[in-house]
N, C-alpha and C positions, 0 to 999 in steps of 0.2 A: 356579499350583498345582504343588506339588512332586511330583516322581516319586520314589516310594519303593519300590525292588524289595524282596522278602521272601527271606530265607533262613531256612529252618526246620531246625533241628537234632535229629537222633536219632543217637546214638552217634557224635557227631563228624562225621556225614555230612549232606549236603544233600538234604533229602526234601521231598515234598509229600503232604498227606493229602486226602481229599475229605470235606466236611462235617465236619472234624475227627475222622474215624474212624481211629484208629491201625492198624486192619486193612487200611485202603486205602493204606499207606505205600508210596511209589514212590521209589526212590534216583535222583537225578539226577547227583550228583557226590560223590566220596569226599572232595573237597578243598574246603570252603567258601571258603577264602581264594582260590583260583583264580577261583571265581565272583564273589567281591567285587572283585577286580581286574579282571575282565572288565568289570562295571558301571562302575568308575571310568574305564576306559579310554574309555568312551563317554559321558563327560561327566556321569555320574550322581554326585550328591554326598551323597546319603542312602541308608541301609540300614535296613530293619526286621528285626531279628534275634530268632528265637524259639527259646527253649529248650525244645522239646516234652518231653524227658526231665524237665526242671526243672517243667514244669506237671503231669506225671503224678505226680512224686514229692514235690512240693510245697516244694522248696528248690532254689536254683541248682545246676546240674550242668555246663553247657557253657561255664563262664567262660573256659576256656583258648581256646576257638574266638574268643569275643569279643576277648579279649586280643591274638590273633594278627592279627585283622583290624584292629584298631584301631591296633596299632603297625606294620602294613605296608601300610596305606592311609591316605588322608586322608578317609574316608567319615565323615560324621556318624551315629552309630548310635544308633537307639532300640532297646532290648533288654527282652525281657519272657519271662515263663515261669517260674512257680514262685516269684517273689519274694515271700517272706512275713515276713521279719524283718529288723531294722535291719543285721543281719551280711549278710544276702543283698545288701541295697542297697548296703552298703560294698564289698562283692566287686565288684558290677557296675560301680559307678562307678570304683573303682580299677583295674578291667580294661579301662576306656576307653569305657564308655557315655556318650554325651552327654545321652540321656533314658532313663527307664525307664518301661515301662508296666505299670500295676498293674490287674488285672481282678478275680480272685477275691478278692483281699485288700481290695478296695474295698466288696465286698458282705459278706465274713465278719469283717473286722476293720477297720471304718471308722476307729476311733480311730487305728490305726498309719498307715493310709493318709492320713489328714488330717495326722498329725504329719510325714510325709514332706513333704506339699505345703507345709506352713508352714516346714519346715526348708530345703527346697531350691528352693522357689519354682515357680511355674506353668510356668516354661520348662523345667523339668527333669523334671516328672512328668506322665505322660499317663495319662488314664482309659481303660482299656479296656472299652468298652461292647458286648460281643459278645452277640447276641441271636437267639433262636429264636422266631418269632411274637411279636416285641416283648417277650419276656421275657428277662432277663439270664440268661446261662449261664456256668457257672463250672468250675473244676478241669479245665482243658484241654478244656472244652465237655463234660465226662462228665456234668455236672449242670446241671439248669435250676433257677434260683431263683424266688421269687415275686416278684421286683422287676421292675416294668414299666420298660421302656426309657427312655422320655423324662422320666417324673418322677426317675428315677434319676440321668439327666444334669443336670437342672435342680437336684437336691439338691447335686451336687458343683460345679456352677456357682456357687451361692451361697457354697460354701466357698472359692471361687478357682480352680477348674480352668478352664484354657483349652483345652488340647488334649485331644480326644477321638478314639479310634480306634474306629469302629463297624463290626463285620463281621456281616453277615446270615449266619448259619450255614448256612442252607438254600443259599446261593448259592455258599459257599466251595469252591473247587477244582472247580467244576462246568462252569466256562466257558460260563455261560449268560446272562452280563450281570449287572451289580450291581443294587442295589436302589435305583434312582433316586427312586422315590416316597418311600421310607423316610429317604433322605438329605434329600430336600427337606422333609419333614415335621420332621425334627430341626432343620434350619437356620431354618425359619419359626418353630418353637415355643421354641427355646432361644437367646436373644440372647447375642452375644459369644463363641461357641463356635467354636474352629478345629477343624473337622471333617476328620478323615482317614479317607476312604472306603476299605473293604477288602472283599474278597470278590467273586468272580464276573466280574471283569474278563476279558474275552474278545476284545476287538477294539479296535484303535487308535482308532476313530470314537467309543468311549465315554469317551475321555479329554477332548476339548474339552466334551462334554456334562456331565461332572463339574465342570469348571473353571466353566462357565457357572452351574451350580446354586450354586457358592459354596464348594466343596470347598477346603479350604487344601492338602491333599495327597491323593494316592491311593496305595494299597499294591498293588503288582502281583506276583502270584506265578506260577502255574502257566501263564498266558497267555506268559510269557517262556521258561519251561522247554519248552513244548510248540511253541515257535515260532509262535504266534499273533500275537505282537506282537515285531518285531524290536528290537534294542538301537539299531540305526541310526535306526528310527522315534522311539525315545524321545529320541535324541541330537538329532534335528531338531526335535522338540517343544520340548526344553528351550531350544535356540538360539533357536527362533521367539519364545519368550517372554522372552528375557533383555533 
C-alpha cells in the first residue's frame, strides 16, 4: 500500500480543512515545498496535492506550487482541484503532475472527463469519488450531487478507470478514523479498482488495517500535521513493505 501525504493549498500556503469547510482553514506552513521536501527526506515517494483555490474558482490556480515541488523534488504528484478544461489539464501536466484527479468534472461533464481517460490512459487519470452519506459531492464539496457512490464508480470502471480516490467527507480532517466499512464495500462491489483511501486517518495502527482491506494507497493529511502519525513511523512502514 502506497503512503501518500496530502498538501492542500490556499493562497500558496499549506492548509487543512475539516469536512471540506473553508471556514475551518488552518495554515500549517507558508512554504509547501518545505513540507514536500520533508516528506521526501523520510523515504516518501508520492504526494497528493490539492488546489483548494482551484476547486472553489473552477479552474487551476496554484500550478506554480505544483511546478516548484515537481522540479525541486522527485515526488510523484497527483494533482486535483478545479481541473475543468483541456487547458487546465495541459497546465497541470506541463507543471509536473504525474496524475490528475477529476471529481466534479466526472459528474458535471462526463464527456470531457472520459475524453481525458481515453487520451492519457488509466494510469494518469484518477477518479475523485468523494462522498457524503454515499452520495457524490462536487465543487470542493460545497455541493452534493444525486449520484450514488458505488454505481458512480462502477460506471467509470466500465469506461476504463482504474484509480479511485474515495474520501468520506464526514471523516475528513476529523482525526476520528477512516471509513473501513465503506472501503470494504467499494472493494467488494467494484472489481479491478485500485482504491486510494482518504479522510479521517488518525492513528498509525489504521494503516495496516487499510492495507489488509486491499487499499492500493492511503492519503494522510491532518494526522501528519497534528503529529498523530510521525514521518519516522511512515518511513518504517514503507521500509517494512519494500
